[in-house]
Phi, psi and omega in degrees: 000144182291134177255126183291146178276126181300139178272139183303319181296319177297321176297319182296313181297314181292324178295322179297312179297318180295320178299323176296318179295314179301320180299312181299312181295324177297318179295321179292321177295319176299315180296321178297313182291322180293317178296324176299318177298317180295322180294331180266011176064037176256106182265161176075020182261001186302309185295317182297312181296321179298316179294318181298314182286330178295316180290324177295320178298310182299320178296322180291320181296325177299324185268354183300315180300324180293319179294324177295316181298320179295319182295326182274325183288322183238071181279138175288138184106335181265336177224162180302133185295333179293335177277326183283325186300312179297326179296316182287327176295319175299318179296320180298319181298311182297312183293328178293315178300317179296316181298316179294321178297316178299320179293317181298312183294313182297319181290324178296332179273316189285316187302310177299325182296328183263011176077025180255013176079182179288148181264126180265107181262007176080196180280116184298331178301328176267332183296321180299306177299325177299312179295325181297325180299328175276318187296320183298322178292320179294316181298316181295318178298315180300309182296318178299318180293321178293320179297316177299318178297318177298315179297320177298316179297317180296319179296318180296319179297320178295320179296316178298317180295318180296321181292323179293318178297318179296316179296319179295322177294317176299318178298317179297319178297317179297318178296321178297317179297319181293318177298327178291324184287322186295316176297323180298315178296318179297320179298313182294322180293315178294326177294322177295317180295321181295330179290338179267335190306316183281347179267320184208099182298323179298317178294319178296322177295319178297320179296320180295322177297316179294320177297321178298318178293322177296315177298321178297322182289316183286334181267002180296325174226077185295338182270353184283120177277331180232145177224160175299147184300324179299323176293318179295321177296318178299323177293315182291331175297319178295321177297318181293331176297320180295317179293326179295324174300327182279313185268342179064222182289349180287347179249119178242128184236134173234128182242124177233121180228121176292143184298329183284358179246002186299327184260009176284143181280139174225158174298138179295137182063036176281318187280330186301313179294330179290318179292317179300319178297319178297318180296317181291322183295321184262011180303134181105338177283141177227115357282158177268119186249134178229131180238132178240126180234140179222127184200167172274145178208116178056040178074016177232166176266120182249122178245132178229132174238119183238154176224175180248032179281194185285351181074188179281129183259047177081002176238150177302147178292131177283118183265126175273195181298319184297310181291317181298319178297315179298318179297321180292317181294319177299318179294320181291323183278324189238350180060230181278001182271022176220163172224146174226112187237150175235111186227155171286134179284148177303325181270009181101153181094184183250138175237126177257123182244135175234126176244126177223160178297149175285128180216112185282134177289136174274163182293000000 
């Protein structure tokens, strides 16, 4: 399997962090040994212990970049472990010899300089294997910890990348749904205008002007999936003005929006398909009445669009492109945190209810 080449910047950062860890552990070891001396009633060892651990820490810090390079160059999991173990054992032997030599030399120089006499490090032939028995454990722990840390970082990066890809896919799906809805809405609006054109050209011309303004409003931010409720109410009012030109006094609309929900976010073009469905559902009634209500309810935003049509006649409501699209967009945006219901109104007619989380629009 291919082994990646360690990057110098990555080695530097990891070495810097590792050197800090070595320093902390060295200080803890010094404190442990000094307290052990006090426990054994050995006084006056502070300076000696401090110099011993200082030289040991500095020697270890010098070797940290090499150990980091080895851990990244020969990572477990990228190559067969039977091949890697001998390599790391060899590296541990070499680094241990260098570490012991650096400590012996530095102590032989420093101790006389500070007036503490020559430093007796014992017989070096036995000192090297003795120090190796400790060093190999430290080296194995060090390499294992760095490998685990690298795997954790890679797993986290993959999770972040997967989350970004999922969010991008969801955004693309939402944009596709919105692009699907806009031609559907435009087709229905033009079809409505064409039905009036041969009866009253002036009314048809006024409807075209209103449709042009409505399209300009909806296309002002074509990538926006959510807009403040007050903006959505303004859009649906413009749509209703077009319908008002067609139905005249036969269409009566009442819009009620509580002030505390005006700045709450809702999906763009959420209400238009619901209102269009109510008008189609109640077609034939004179007058045709549509009521839009927006309020807070149990910590959620509740939107209701009601009509005075025949209501549900024991059969499920047939959903066209607009309603199906709306249901899919709500599911994509809010998951299980929304409801979309179609019920008969107590006073007759159909009521479409939408519940979504409260989300305040920022400036």
